[in-house]
Backbone as CSV, one residue per row, in Angstrom:
resi,resn,N_x,N_y,N_z,CA_x,CA_y,CA_z,C_x,C_y,C_z
1,UNK,-62.152,8.307,32.221,-62.315,9.763,31.930,-63.756,10.134,32.109
2,UNK,-64.074,11.063,32.974,-65.346,11.583,33.016,-65.370,12.920,32.283
3,UNK,-66.011,12.948,31.147,-66.015,14.113,30.318,-67.382,14.920,30.403
4,UNK,-67.235,16.165,30.402,-68.493,16.978,30.447,-68.559,17.883,29.161
5,UNK,-69.669,17.841,28.565,-69.960,18.628,27.369,-70.284,19.987,27.892
6,UNK,-69.508,20.974,27.494,-69.702,22.425,28.009,-71.035,23.006,27.524
7,UNK,-71.519,22.596,26.414,-72.770,23.226,25.868,-73.990,22.563,26.396
8,UNK,-74.030,21.190,26.393,-75.216,20.538,26.865,-75.264,20.106,28.347
9,UNK,-74.105,20.248,28.977,-74.010,19.831,30.408,-74.003,18.353,30.562
10,UNK,-73.992,17.491,29.580,-73.999,16.111,29.619,-72.670,15.579,29.986
11,UNK,-72.658,14.397,30.641,-71.410,13.732,30.988,-71.320,12.385,30.264
12,UNK,-70.140,11.990,29.993,-69.982,10.719,29.340,-68.827,9.978,30.037
13,UNK,-68.963,8.655,30.172,-67.962,7.844,30.783,-67.175,7.123,29.681
14,UNK,-65.930,7.456,29.475,-65.164,6.786,28.422,-64.370,5.714,29.119
15,UNK,-64.540,4.438,28.693,-63.813,3.341,29.322,-62.727,2.773,28.420
16,UNK,-62.345,3.474,27.337,-61.289,3.065,26.431,-60.254,4.108,26.420
17,UNK,-59.069,3.732,26.841,-57.983,4.746,26.971,-57.654,5.338,25.623
18,UNK,-57.689,4.585,24.549,-57.422,5.180,23.202,-58.387,6.293,22.866
19,UNK,-59.736,5.961,23.109,-60.768,6.991,22.759,-60.601,8.147,23.763
20,UNK,-60.321,7.787,24.993,-60.177,8.928,25.944,-59.048,9.850,25.556
21,UNK,-57.893,9.373,25.098,-56.853,10.153,24.660,-57.340,11.063,23.539
22,UNK,-58.108,10.558,22.607,-58.587,11.253,21.465,-59.586,12.331,21.838
23,UNK,-60.456,12.009,22.813,-61.462,12.972,23.243,-60.825,14.097,24.009
24,UNK,-59.913,13.750,24.895,-59.268,14.871,25.732,-58.222,15.638,24.947
25,UNK,-57.491,15.040,24.014,-56.443,15.831,23.318,-56.587,15.905,21.787
26,UNK,-57.595,15.279,21.295,-57.751,15.346,19.811,-57.101,14.202,19.109
27,UNK,-57.309,14.200,17.821,-56.797,13.124,16.945,-55.314,13.009,16.992
28,UNK,-54.580,14.134,17.011,-53.129,14.100,17.082,-52.595,13.440,18.345
29,UNK,-53.201,13.722,19.495,-52.866,13.069,20.781,-53.100,11.581,20.703
30,UNK,-54.197,11.112,20.094,-54.431,9.745,20.033,-53.473,9.037,19.094
31,UNK,-53.090,9.679,17.975,-52.116,9.096,17.046,-50.756,8.981,17.749
32,UNK,-50.331,10.066,18.446,-49.041,10.069,19.139,-49.017,8.993,20.236
33,UNK,-50.179,8.813,20.941,-50.280,7.743,21.984,-49.989,6.410,21.348
34,UNK,-50.629,6.068,20.244,-50.481,4.834,19.574,-49.003,4.736,19.013
35,UNK,-48.449,5.786,18.528,-47.043,5.749,18.078,-46.097,5.432,19.216
36,UNK,-46.344,5.941,20.409,-45.483,5.643,21.497,-45.556,4.163,21.874
37,UNK,-46.753,3.530,21.838,-46.987,2.189,22.089,-46.202,1.301,21.079
38,UNK,-46.425,1.666,19.774,-45.724,0.910,18.725,-44.206,0.989,18.815
39,UNK,-43.734,2.201,19.149,-42.231,2.322,19.285,-41.710,1.518,20.446
40,UNK,-42.459,1.426,21.583,-42.055,0.645,22.698,-42.023,-0.841,22.269
41,UNK,-43.086,-1.360,21.654,-43.023,-2.712,21.215,-41.844,-2.929,20.265
42,UNK,-41.553,-2.058,19.338,-40.449,-2.171,18.410,-39.086,-2.181,19.212
43,UNK,-38.991,-1.373,20.207,-37.821,-1.328,21.017,-37.535,-2.626,21.715
44,UNK,-38.595,-3.131,22.347,-38.392,-4.427,23.076,-38.001,-5.507,22.002
45,UNK,-38.624,-5.519,20.911,-38.232,-6.598,19.864,-36.861,-6.423,19.392
46,UNK,-36.404,-5.178,19.191,-35.019,-4.919,18.692,-34.043,-5.401,19.775
47,UNK,-34.274,-5.024,21.025,-33.369,-5.334,22.035,-33.214,-6.910,22.211
48,UNK,-34.396,-7.590,22.118,-34.276,-9.042,22.238,-33.653,-9.662,21.095
49,UNK,-33.862,-9.091,19.874,-33.185,-9.646,18.667,-31.671,-9.389,18.721
50,UNK,-31.262,-8.204,19.201,-29.836,-7.869,19.245,-29.078,-8.616,20.302
51,UNK,-29.794,-8.985,21.413,-29.123,-9.676,22.517,-29.479,-11.146,22.619
52,UNK,-29.569,-11.759,21.399,-29.957,-13.175,21.370,-28.896,-14.015,22.185
53,UNK,-27.668,-13.696,22.147,-26.663,-14.395,22.904,-26.244,-13.666,24.152
54,UNK,-27.005,-12.702,24.536,-26.681,-11.872,25.641,-27.019,-12.582,26.964
55,UNK,-26.910,-11.895,28.082,-27.244,-12.524,29.407,-28.745,-12.805,29.455
56,UNK,-28.988,-14.027,30.016,-30.387,-14.527,30.142,-31.207,-13.613,31.075
57,UNK,-30.568,-13.115,32.075,-31.329,-12.258,33.068,-31.733,-10.954,32.341
58,UNK,-30.956,-10.371,31.533,-31.337,-9.137,30.822,-32.421,-9.450,29.743
59,UNK,-32.339,-10.555,29.094,-33.320,-10.910,28.130,-34.649,-11.230,28.761
60,UNK,-34.632,-11.929,29.923,-35.969,-12.148,30.606,-36.560,-10.903,31.180
61,UNK,-35.747,-9.926,31.543,-36.230,-8.604,32.046,-36.923,-7.874,30.966
62,UNK,-36.252,-7.777,29.769,-36.825,-7.066,28.634,-38.026,-7.802,28.141
63,UNK,-38.009,-9.165,28.080,-39.245,-9.863,27.692,-40.374,-9.555,28.658
64,UNK,-40.093,-9.484,29.915,-41.189,-9.228,30.974,-41.694,-7.719,30.704
65,UNK,-40.845,-6.864,30.334,-41.329,-5.509,30.079,-42.320,-5.489,28.839
66,UNK,-41.967,-6.374,27.851,-42.822,-6.501,26.717,-44.207,-7.108,27.069
67,UNK,-44.130,-8.089,27.959,-45.404,-8.665,28.441,-46.236,-7.623,29.291
68,UNK,-45.588,-6.808,30.170,-46.271,-5.772,30.842,-46.830,-4.782,29.871
69,UNK,-46.131,-4.390,28.846,-46.609,-3.420,27.866,-47.852,-4.010,27.174
70,UNK,-47.791,-5.302,26.811,-48.872,-5.964,26.161,-50.119,-5.920,27.068
71,UNK,-49.907,-6.171,28.412,-50.974,-6.199,29.437,-51.663,-4.810,29.511
72,UNK,-50.800,-3.771,29.539,-51.346,-2.441,29.575,-52.212,-2.110,28.370
73,UNK,-51.664,-2.462,27.219,-52.374,-2.183,25.996,-53.775,-2.877,25.961
74,UNK,-53.727,-4.116,26.366,-54.990,-4.930,26.429,-55.986,-4.277,27.431
75,UNK,-55.472,-3.789,28.505,-56.358,-3.163,29.506,-56.886,-1.798,29.041
76,UNK,-56.103,-1.143,28.139,-56.520,0.120,27.617,-57.891,0.003,26.839
77,UNK,-58.224,-1.193,26.317,-59.407,-1.344,25.563,-60.662,-1.347,26.521
78,UNK,-60.438,-1.598,27.784,-61.588,-1.708,28.707,-61.510,-0.781,29.892
79,UNK,-60.330,-0.156,30.144,-60.181,0.582,31.347,-59.491,1.900,30.914
80,UNK,-59.958,3.022,31.402,-59.294,4.273,31.231,-58.443,4.564,32.481
81,UNK,-57.181,4.757,32.314,-56.335,4.985,33.519,-56.516,6.325,34.128
82,UNK,-56.697,6.267,35.472,-56.903,7.492,36.250,-55.966,7.473,37.443
83,UNK,-55.670,8.598,37.865,-54.956,8.823,39.208,-53.586,8.034,39.263
84,UNK,-53.352,7.199,40.208,-52.063,6.694,40.506,-51.630,5.529,39.552
85,UNK,-52.534,4.934,38.867,-52.190,3.835,37.997,-51.363,4.354,36.764
86,UNK,-51.513,5.637,36.476,-50.747,6.220,35.388,-49.235,6.206,35.664
87,UNK,-48.912,6.316,36.961,-47.454,6.191,37.412,-46.827,4.890,36.921
88,UNK,-47.565,3.761,36.971,-46.988,2.481,36.558,-46.827,2.490,35.065
89,UNK,-47.719,3.140,34.252,-47.604,3.181,32.903,-46.374,3.944,32.512
90,UNK,-46.177,5.161,33.074,-44.998,5.965,32.775,-43.730,5.265,33.268
91,UNK,-43.821,4.494,34.351,-42.603,3.829,34.806,-42.217,2.777,33.805
92,UNK,-43.185,2.041,33.240,-42.886,1.074,32.255,-42.271,1.684,30.983
93,UNK,-42.837,2.830,30.550,-42.298,3.500,29.369,-40.839,3.930,29.602
94,UNK,-40.573,4.417,30.787,-39.223,4.868,31.199,-38.234,3.637,31.289
95,UNK,-38.700,2.571,31.721,-37.886,1.361,31.851,-37.543,0.828,30.439
96,UNK,-38.441,0.830,29.577,-38.166,0.404,28.253,-37.203,1.299,27.538
97,UNK,-37.364,2.677,27.691,-36.456,3.599,27.095,-35.067,3.497,27.666
98,UNK,-34.997,3.211,28.980,-33.614,3.041,29.538,-32.917,1.795,29.127
99,UNK,-33.724,0.708,28.821,-33.158,-0.521,28.320,-32.554,-0.238,26.900
100,UNK,-33.271,0.560,26.111,-32.716,0.808,24.799,-31.344,1.577,24.968
101,UNK,-31.289,2.465,25.774,-30.030,3.245,26.049,-28.959,2.283,26.524
102,UNK,-29.293,1.390,27.448,-28.317,0.475,28.004,-27.789,-0.460,26.961
103,UNK,-28.706,-0.915,26.093,-28.377,-1.769,24.950,-27.373,-1.083,24.044
104,UNK,-27.641,0.175,23.698,-26.760,0.921,22.813,-25.431,1.096,23.403
105,UNK,-25.380,1.455,24.677,-24.041,1.613,25.331,-23.314,0.375,25.388
106,UNK,-23.918,-0.788,25.735,-23.212,-2.048,25.826,-22.680,-2.489,24.383
107,UNK,-23.495,-2.238,23.378,-23.033,-2.538,21.992,-21.867,-1.686,21.598
108,UNK,-21.943,-0.398,21.878,-20.763,0.477,21.634,-19.482,0.026,22.297
109,UNK,-19.650,-0.393,23.569,-18.522,-0.779,24.404,-17.911,-2.092,23.818
110,UNK,-18.732,-3.049,23.412,-18.280,-4.298,22.820,-17.558,-4.017,21.515
111,UNK,-18.071,-3.135,20.689,-17.423,-2.810,19.428,-16.154,-2.119,19.671
112,UNK,-16.092,-1.257,20.654,-14.861,-0.426,20.923,-13.774,-1.377,21.385
113,UNK,-14.008,-2.371,22.220,-13.028,-3.200,22.718,-12.696,-4.372,21.947
114,UNK,-13.414,-4.605,20.861,-13.126,-5.824,20.044,-11.949,-5.610,19.190
């Protein structure tokens, strides 16, 4: 994030995504950004816990999404995402959200046919 102070004309280079979210959008934006990350970690954990006896391929895919999420969060401490890399971040968030929906649908179908 290259930020420009409107009054002083100074520029600052923010290399922390969390701080960048706060500077660009305020405290509420930074808190919501952290809540999204926490919710995604929680979703991955719940899916893995609920599918302990599920298909190995689905479990390894969800586990890999958790690892990718962890990697993104660790890089947020040293790199502010710009331009096209943001697409991969949103793709990961969408993939985790879709796995939650798939898990709910599969659970409902199993309960319905039992």
